[in-house]
C-alpha positions as CSV (number, residue, x, y, z in Angstrom):
1,M,-90.9,-38.2,148.7
2,S,-90.6,-38.3,144.9
3,L,-92.7,-40.6,142.7
4,P,-91.0,-43.6,141.0
5,R,-89.7,-42.8,137.6
6,K,-92.2,-45.1,135.8
7,R,-95.2,-43.5,137.6
8,V,-94.0,-40.1,136.7
9,R,-93.8,-41.2,133.1
10,W,-97.4,-42.5,133.1
11,V,-98.6,-39.2,134.6
12,V,-96.7,-37.1,132.0
13,A,-97.9,-39.4,129.2
14,F,-101.5,-39.0,130.4
15,Y,-101.4,-35.2,130.3
16,V,-99.5,-35.2,127.0
17,F,-102.1,-37.4,125.4
18,C,-105.0,-35.5,126.8
19,T,-103.5,-32.2,125.6
20,I,-103.0,-33.6,122.1
21,F,-106.5,-34.9,121.8
22,C,-108.1,-31.8,123.3
23,A,-106.1,-29.6,120.9
24,I,-107.5,-31.4,117.8
25,R,-110.7,-29.4,117.8
26,S,-108.8,-26.1,118.0
27,V,-106.6,-26.8,114.9
28,S,-109.2,-28.7,112.8
29,S,-110.1,-25.5,110.9
30,E,-106.5,-25.1,109.8
31,I,-106.0,-28.4,108.0
32,N,-107.1,-28.8,104.4
33,L,-110.6,-29.2,103.0
34,P,-112.7,-32.2,104.0
35,I,-112.9,-35.2,101.7
36,L,-116.2,-35.0,99.8
37,G,-118.8,-37.4,101.3
38,D,-116.7,-37.9,104.5
39,T,-118.2,-35.7,107.2
40,S,-115.5,-36.9,109.7
41,S,-112.9,-35.1,107.7
42,A,-114.4,-31.8,108.7
43,I,-113.6,-32.6,112.3
44,V,-110.2,-34.4,111.9
45,S,-108.5,-34.6,108.6
46,A,-106.6,-37.7,107.4
47,Q,-103.4,-35.6,107.7
48,Q,-104.2,-34.8,111.3
49,E,-104.8,-38.5,112.0
50,Y,-101.5,-39.4,110.5
51,L,-99.6,-36.8,112.5
52,L,-101.4,-37.7,115.7
53,G,-100.8,-41.4,115.3
54,R,-97.1,-41.0,114.5
55,S,-96.6,-38.6,117.4
56,W,-98.4,-41.0,119.8
57,L,-96.2,-43.8,118.5
58,K,-93.1,-42.0,119.5
59,A,-94.3,-41.6,123.1
60,F,-95.6,-45.1,123.1
61,R,-92.3,-46.6,122.0
62,A,-90.5,-44.7,124.8
63,S,-92.7,-46.4,127.3
64,V,-93.2,-50.0,126.3
65,P,-90.9,-53.0,125.7
66,E,-90.9,-53.9,122.0
67,Y,-90.5,-57.4,120.7
68,D,-87.2,-57.5,118.8
69,D,-87.1,-60.5,116.5
70,P,-86.5,-59.6,112.9
71,L,-87.9,-62.9,111.6
72,V,-91.2,-62.5,113.4
73,K,-91.4,-58.8,112.6
74,D,-90.7,-59.4,108.9
75,Y,-93.4,-62.1,108.8
76,L,-96.0,-59.8,110.4
77,E,-95.2,-56.9,108.3
78,I,-95.6,-58.9,105.1
79,L,-98.9,-60.4,106.4
80,L,-100.2,-56.9,107.3
81,L,-99.3,-55.4,104.0
82,N,-100.9,-58.3,102.1
83,L,-104.2,-57.8,104.1
84,A,-104.0,-54.0,103.5
85,T,-104.0,-54.5,99.8
86,Y,-107.4,-56.3,100.0
87,S,-108.9,-53.9,102.6
88,E,-110.7,-50.6,102.1
89,L,-107.8,-48.7,103.4
90,K,-106.8,-45.9,100.9
91,D,-103.4,-45.0,102.5
92,T,-101.3,-48.1,103.2
93,Q,-98.5,-46.2,105.0
94,L,-98.8,-48.6,108.0
95,E,-96.5,-48.8,111.0
96,L,-96.5,-52.1,112.9
97,I,-95.4,-52.2,116.6
98,I,-95.0,-55.5,118.3
99,I,-95.2,-55.4,122.1
100,D,-93.2,-57.9,124.1
101,N,-96.1,-58.8,126.3
102,P,-97.7,-62.3,126.7
103,T,-101.2,-61.0,127.0
104,M,-103.8,-61.0,124.2
105,N,-104.2,-57.5,122.7
106,A,-104.3,-55.7,119.4
107,F,-105.2,-52.1,118.5
108,A,-105.4,-49.6,115.7
109,V,-104.3,-46.0,116.3
110,P,-105.2,-43.1,113.9
111,G,-102.7,-42.6,111.1
112,G,-102.0,-46.2,110.2
113,V,-100.5,-47.5,113.4
114,I,-101.3,-51.2,114.2
115,G,-100.1,-52.7,117.4
116,I,-100.2,-56.3,118.7
117,H,-99.0,-58.0,121.8
118,I,-96.8,-61.0,121.0
119,G,-99.0,-63.0,123.2
120,L,-101.7,-63.0,120.5
121,F,-99.8,-65.9,118.9
122,N,-100.7,-68.0,121.9
123,Y,-104.4,-67.6,121.1
124,A,-104.5,-67.6,117.3
125,K,-104.3,-71.2,116.3
126,S,-103.8,-70.5,112.6
127,E,-102.6,-67.7,110.3
128,D,-106.1,-67.0,109.2
129,Q,-107.2,-66.5,112.8
130,L,-104.4,-64.0,113.3
131,A,-105.2,-62.4,110.0
132,S,-108.9,-62.0,111.1
133,V,-107.7,-59.8,114.1
134,L,-105.4,-57.7,111.8
135,A,-108.2,-57.3,109.2
136,H,-110.6,-56.1,111.9
137,E,-108.0,-53.4,113.0
138,L,-107.5,-52.4,109.4
139,A,-111.3,-51.9,109.1
140,H,-111.2,-49.5,112.1
141,L,-108.6,-47.5,110.2
142,S,-110.3,-47.6,106.8
143,Q,-113.6,-46.4,108.2
144,R,-111.9,-43.7,110.3
145,H,-113.7,-44.6,113.4
146,F,-111.6,-42.3,115.5
147,A,-112.6,-39.2,113.5
148,R,-116.2,-40.4,113.4
149,G,-116.1,-40.9,117.2
150,I,-115.0,-37.3,117.7
151,E,-117.8,-36.1,115.4
152,A,-120.3,-38.2,117.4
153,K,-119.0,-37.4,120.9
154,R,-117.3,-34.0,120.5
155,K,-116.2,-32.9,123.9
156,N,-116.0,-36.3,125.5
157,A,-114.0,-37.9,122.7
158,S,-110.6,-36.4,123.7
159,L,-110.6,-37.5,127.3
160,G,-112.0,-41.0,126.5
161,M,-109.5,-41.7,123.7
162,G,-106.7,-40.1,125.7
163,A,-107.4,-42.4,128.6
164,L,-107.7,-45.4,126.4
165,L,-104.2,-44.7,124.8
166,V,-102.6,-44.2,128.3
167,G,-104.3,-47.5,129.3
168,L,-102.6,-49.2,126.3
169,V,-99.3,-47.9,127.4
170,I,-99.7,-49.1,131.0
171,A,-101.0,-52.5,130.0
172,A,-98.3,-53.0,127.4
173,S,-95.6,-52.2,129.9
174,G,-96.4,-55.2,132.0
175,N,-99.1,-53.8,134.4
176,P,-102.4,-55.1,132.9
177,D,-104.3,-54.4,136.1
178,A,-103.4,-50.7,136.0
179,G,-104.2,-50.5,132.3
180,T,-107.5,-52.2,132.9
181,A,-108.4,-49.7,135.6
182,V,-107.7,-46.7,133.3
183,I,-109.7,-48.2,130.5
184,S,-112.6,-49.3,132.7
185,A,-112.8,-45.9,134.4
186,S,-112.9,-44.2,131.0
187,Q,-115.6,-46.6,129.8
188,A,-117.7,-46.1,132.9
189,A,-117.7,-42.4,132.4
190,S,-119.0,-42.7,128.8
191,L,-122.6,-42.0,128.0
192,E,-124.8,-44.8,126.9
193,S,-125.0,-43.3,123.4
194,S,-121.2,-43.4,123.2
195,L,-121.3,-47.1,124.1
196,R,-123.9,-47.8,121.4
197,Y,-121.7,-46.0,118.9
198,S,-118.8,-48.1,119.9
199,R,-120.8,-51.3,119.3
200,S,-121.7,-49.8,115.9
201,N,-118.0,-49.4,115.1
202,E,-117.3,-53.0,116.1
203,K,-120.1,-54.3,114.0
204,E,-118.9,-52.4,111.0
205,A,-115.3,-53.5,111.5
206,D,-116.5,-57.1,111.8
207,R,-118.3,-56.9,108.5
208,I,-115.5,-55.1,106.6
209,G,-112.8,-57.3,108.2
210,F,-114.7,-60.4,107.2
211,Q,-114.8,-59.1,103.6
212,T,-111.0,-58.4,103.7
213,I,-110.4,-62.0,104.8
214,R,-112.5,-63.2,101.9
215,N,-110.9,-60.9,99.4
216,S,-107.4,-62.1,100.4
217,G,-108.4,-65.7,99.8
218,R,-108.3,-66.8,103.4
219,D,-110.7,-68.9,105.4
220,P,-113.6,-66.7,106.5
221,A,-114.5,-69.3,109.1
222,A,-111.4,-68.2,111.0
223,V,-113.3,-65.0,112.1
224,S,-115.9,-66.8,114.2
225,Q,-113.2,-69.3,115.3
226,M,-111.1,-66.5,116.7
227,F,-114.1,-64.9,118.3
228,E,-114.9,-68.2,120.0
229,Q,-111.3,-68.6,121.2
230,M,-111.4,-65.1,122.7
231,L,-114.8,-65.8,124.4
232,S,-113.4,-69.0,125.9
233,V,-110.5,-67.0,127.3
234,R,-112.8,-64.5,128.9
235,R,-114.9,-67.3,130.5
236,Y,-111.7,-68.9,131.8
237,I,-110.3,-65.9,133.5
238,G,-113.5,-64.5,134.9
239,N,-113.4,-61.0,136.2
240,R,-110.0,-60.1,134.6
241,P,-110.6,-60.0,130.8
242,P,-107.7,-59.3,128.5
243,E,-107.2,-55.7,127.3
244,F,-108.4,-56.7,123.9
245,L,-111.8,-57.7,125.2
246,L,-112.2,-54.4,127.0
247,T,-112.0,-52.4,123.7
248,H,-113.4,-55.2,121.5
249,P,-116.1,-56.9,123.6
250,I,-116.9,-60.3,122.2
251,T,-120.6,-61.4,122.5
252,E,-122.5,-64.4,121.3
253,K,-124.3,-62.1,118.9
254,R,-121.0,-61.2,117.2
255,I,-120.1,-64.8,116.9
256,S,-123.5,-65.7,115.4
257,D,-123.3,-62.8,113.0
258,A,-119.9,-64.1,111.8
259,K,-121.3,-67.6,111.4
260,N,-124.3,-66.3,109.5
261,R,-122.0,-64.6,107.0
262,L,-120.4,-67.9,106.3
263,L,-123.8,-69.3,105.1
264,R,-123.4,-67.1,101.9
265,V,-119.8,-68.3,101.3
266,P,-119.2,-71.4,99.1
267,K,-117.3,-74.1,101.1
268,K,-113.8,-74.8,100.0
269,Y,-110.5,-76.2,101.3
270,Y,-108.1,-73.7,102.9
271,P,-104.5,-75.0,103.4
272,T,-102.8,-74.3,106.7
273,S,-99.7,-72.1,106.8
274,E,-96.6,-74.1,107.8
275,T,-94.7,-70.8,108.1
276,Y,-97.2,-69.5,110.6
277,N,-96.9,-72.6,112.7
278,L,-93.2,-72.2,112.8
279,I,-93.3,-68.5,113.7
280,R,-95.9,-69.2,116.4
281,V,-93.6,-71.8,118.0
282,R,-90.7,-69.4,117.7
283,T,-92.6,-66.7,119.7
284,M,-93.7,-69.3,122.3
285,T,-90.1,-70.5,122.9
286,R,-89.0,-67.0,123.7
287,N,-90.7,-67.0,127.0
288,N,-88.9,-67.2,130.4
289,D,-89.5,-70.9,131.0
290,S,-86.4,-73.0,131.7
291,P,-84.9,-74.3,128.4
292,T,-84.6,-77.7,130.0
293,E,-88.3,-77.8,130.7
294,K,-89.1,-76.7,127.1
295,I,-86.8,-79.5,125.8
296,K,-88.7,-82.0,127.8
297,H,-92.0,-80.6,126.6
298,F,-91.1,-80.9,122.9
299,Q,-89.6,-84.3,123.3
300,H,-92.8,-85.5,125.0
301,Q,-94.8,-84.1,122.1
302,L,-92.6,-85.9,119.6
303,R,-93.1,-89.2,121.3
304,N,-96.9,-88.8,121.4
305,R,-97.7,-87.3,118.0
306,Y,-97.6,-88.8,114.6
307,S,-98.4,-85.8,112.3
308,D,-97.3,-82.2,111.9
309,L,-94.0,-82.8,113.6
310,E,-92.1,-79.9,111.9
311,P,-93.2,-77.2,114.4
312,I,-92.4,-79.5,117.3
313,K,-88.9,-80.3,116.0
314,Y,-88.4,-76.6,115.3
315,G,-89.4,-75.7,118.9
316,L,-87.0,-78.4,120.1
317,T,-84.2,-76.9,118.0
318,L,-84.7,-73.5,119.5
319,S,-84.9,-74.8,123.0
320,L,-81.7,-76.8,122.5
321,I,-79.9,-73.7,121.2
322,Q,-81.1,-71.7,124.3
323,N,-79.7,-74.5,126.5
324,G,-76.4,-74.5,124.7
325,D,-76.9,-78.1,123.3
326,Y,-75.5,-77.1,119.9
327,M,-74.6,-80.5,118.7
328,E,-78.1,-82.0,119.3
329,A,-79.7,-78.8,117.9
330,R,-77.7,-79.2,114.7
331,K,-78.9,-82.8,114.3
332,V,-82.5,-81.7,114.5
333,I,-82.3,-78.6,112.3
334,N,-80.4,-80.6,109.6
335,E,-83.2,-83.2,109.6
336,L,-85.7,-80.4,109.1
337,I,-83.7,-78.8,106.2
338,T,-83.3,-82.2,104.6
339,D,-87.1,-82.8,104.7
340,D,-87.9,-79.3,103.6
341,P,-84.9,-77.6,101.9
342,D,-87.0,-74.6,100.7
343,Q,-88.1,-73.5,104.2
344,F,-86.3,-70.2,104.8
345,I,-87.0,-70.3,108.5
346,F,-85.0,-73.5,108.9
347,R,-82.0,-72.2,107.0
348,Y,-82.2,-68.9,108.9
349,T,-82.2,-70.7,112.2
350,S,-79.2,-72.9,111.2
351,I,-77.3,-69.6,110.7
352,E,-78.4,-68.5,114.2
353,L,-77.1,-71.8,115.5
354,D,-73.7,-71.3,113.7
355,I,-73.4,-67.9,115.3
356,A,-74.3,-69.2,118.8
357,D,-71.7,-72.0,118.3
358,Q,-69.1,-69.4,117.0
359,H,-68.9,-71.0,113.5
360,F,-68.8,-67.5,111.9
361,Y,-67.2,-68.6,108.6
362,K,-69.8,-71.2,108.1
363,A,-72.6,-68.7,108.9
364,K,-71.1,-66.2,106.5
365,Q,-71.2,-68.8,103.7
366,K,-74.8,-69.6,104.3
367,I,-75.8,-66.0,104.5
368,E,-74.1,-65.2,101.1
369,K,-75.9,-68.1,99.5
370,L,-79.3,-67.2,100.9
371,L,-78.9,-63.5,99.9
372,T,-78.6,-64.6,96.3
373,I,-82.1,-66.1,96.7
374,R,-83.5,-63.4,98.9
375,P,-81.5,-60.2,98.3
376,T,-84.0,-57.9,100.0
377,S,-84.5,-59.9,103.1
378,Y,-84.3,-57.6,106.1
379,P,-83.8,-60.4,108.7
380,L,-81.0,-61.9,106.6
381,K,-79.2,-58.6,106.2
382,L,-79.4,-57.9,109.9
383,L,-78.0,-61.4,110.6
384,N,-75.2,-60.6,108.3
385,S,-74.3,-57.5,110.3
386,K,-74.3,-59.6,113.4
387,V,-71.8,-62.1,111.9
388,L,-69.6,-59.2,110.9
389,L,-69.8,-57.8,114.4
390,K,-68.8,-61.1,115.9
391,E,-65.8,-61.2,113.5
392,N,-64.8,-57.7,114.7
393,R,-65.4,-56.3,111.2
394,Y,-67.1,-53.2,112.6
395,E,-66.9,-51.0,109.6
396,R,-68.4,-53.6,107.4
397,A,-71.2,-54.2,109.9
398,A,-71.9,-50.5,110.2
399,K,-72.1,-50.3,106.4
400,V,-74.7,-53.0,106.3
401,L,-76.7,-51.3,109.1
402,K,-76.5,-47.9,107.3
403,G,-78.0,-49.5,104.2
404,L,-80.8,-51.1,106.3
405,S,-81.5,-47.7,108.0
406,R,-82.1,-46.2,104.6
407,E,-84.6,-48.9,103.7
408,R,-86.3,-48.8,107.2
409,P,-85.8,-45.3,108.5
410,Y,-88.6,-45.6,111.0
411,D,-87.2,-48.7,112.8
412,P,-85.7,-47.6,116.1
413,H,-84.0,-50.9,116.7
414,L,-81.8,-50.4,113.6
415,W,-80.7,-47.0,114.7
416,Y,-79.9,-48.4,118.2
417,H,-77.7,-51.2,116.7
418,L,-76.1,-48.8,114.3
419,A,-75.1,-46.5,117.1
420,E,-73.4,-49.4,119.0
421,V,-71.6,-50.7,116.0
422,S,-70.5,-47.2,114.9
423,G,-68.9,-46.8,118.3
424,L,-66.9,-50.0,117.9
425,A,-65.8,-48.9,114.5
426,G,-64.5,-45.6,115.9
427,D,-67.0,-43.5,114.1
428,I,-68.0,-41.2,117.0
429,S,-69.9,-38.7,114.8
430,G,-71.8,-41.8,113.4
431,V,-72.7,-42.7,117.0
432,H,-74.2,-39.3,117.7
433,L,-76.2,-39.3,114.4
434,A,-77.6,-42.7,114.9
435,R,-78.5,-42.0,118.5
436,A,-80.3,-38.8,117.3
437,E,-82.4,-40.7,114.9
438,Y,-83.2,-43.3,117.6
439,F,-84.3,-40.6,120.1
440,I,-86.5,-38.9,117.5
441,L,-88.4,-42.1,116.9
442,V,-88.9,-42.7,120.6
443,G,-90.0,-39.1,121.2
444,A,-86.9,-37.9,123.2
445,F,-86.5,-34.7,121.2
446,D,-84.2,-32.9,123.7
447,R,-81.8,-35.8,123.7
448,A,-81.9,-35.9,119.9
449,K,-80.9,-32.3,119.7
450,Q,-78.0,-33.0,122.0
451,Q,-76.8,-35.8,119.8
452,F,-77.1,-33.6,116.6
453,T,-75.1,-30.8,118.4
454,H,-72.3,-33.2,119.3
455,A,-72.2,-34.5,115.8
456,A,-72.2,-31.0,114.3
457,K,-69.1,-30.1,116.4
458,L,-67.2,-33.1,115.2
459,L,-68.2,-32.6,111.5
460,R,-68.0,-28.8,111.4
461,K,-65.2,-29.0,108.7
462,N,-67.3,-31.4,106.5
463,F,-69.6,-29.1,104.5
464,K,-71.8,-31.8,103.2
465,Q,-72.4,-33.5,106.6
466,S,-72.9,-30.2,108.3
467,A,-75.6,-29.3,105.8
468,I,-77.3,-32.7,106.4
469,I,-77.2,-32.2,110.2
470,Q,-78.7,-28.7,109.8
471,Q,-81.5,-30.0,107.7
472,R,-82.2,-32.8,110.2
473,M,-82.3,-30.2,113.0
474,Q,-84.9,-28.2,111.0
475,D,-86.8,-31.4,110.5
476,L,-86.7,-32.0,114.2
477,M,-88.0,-28.5,114.9
478,M,-90.9,-29.2,112.5
479,I,-91.7,-32.5,114.2
480,E,-91.8,-30.8,117.6
481,K,-94.0,-28.0,116.2
482,R,-96.5,-30.4,114.7
483,V,-96.7,-32.3,118.0
484,S,-97.4,-29.1,119.9
485,N,-100.0,-28.0,117.3
486,L,-102.0,-31.2,117.4
């Protein structure tokens, strides 16, 4: 009897990760000189960390459901980049991955990879609270805790970290109990000295993350507030703590330390982020609850609240769109735009409503107007391609997506959409090329080779394109070689 496909994938992923981490020690002598004053570089170089993290990301993306909302993704990327500029991170080549999972989790992987579960929005009541989690993860990266962990633990580090990463894959794929089991088993096998080092890492990340929040002009009280929120969740769910609390255990001591740091900070007023409140509602309305029930929920809130009504009205608008009540949704969104004409999210959502209601000409007009104000907006350009697709203008849609793929070459969703639109435009070689780039990003190297081969046959008389394909094939071979050498 054969194993289910998903279980086989977990087993393969486990051995791949363990092999990669165990191989680190064997290749460490081949990679560059260590950074002066940084003893961890003698064990694992920054270059190794980058390659390891990006290789892991490819396998991770192949195994978990990503959250695909350009507006939310753009918001989080801007927030993360802003925090990174105020952190101690020397290399800000960050890659954000958002997992479509309602649980509370966030993690940092060597090489600048930051991951969050979309469920984190359910627990972070303000932008500064969410920022405190991201700042903490950035601190783990800037202090190179992974490399320092290997230096401290040597032989045990590869297995422990490998098991942790596999646990993240399983937990992010909708099986938190299995992920918890893997992580718990790994932790149980660790030595007491390893646990103490982990606590030391957390304490250092708390301190540096706190400073990042201060440097960025955000409310430092949000750190302890987020800790308290997490601790209350742990108390509520008892023996089944969220994945985040397994790798970032919250204690009363950590909360008191965060509050003690506040004593040295002058008190001041920190305004709330209306944009965050809207994004938060947007993520919460994407759940599987009945649109009718969500409409009733927001209508009830409107009847019983007298302040901060914008997020409630926005949630009502999104729920009405989901339910197909376009006329009522238009009334509400128009009210919001009238009250706050500069809020980009309202105007963006009004275009989404036009598309849903098949008012493509009106949507196109709004997009063109907004692009004059925000010419570099990734969500707006993607929305433009969607309108062109709905109008059967496939070649124009493909052109927009090709431009975006050059701006965001590491976004697998863009390559996936480009492959689909290229097919509708009759550009078969474009389909194969876009699919190849998509498969590279999700770690399916054999399938990427097949797509390049198909494209090469179709373009064999095009010297320029053939040369580009040959170069990408060589790049792919180098990527595979790097993965195998890690």
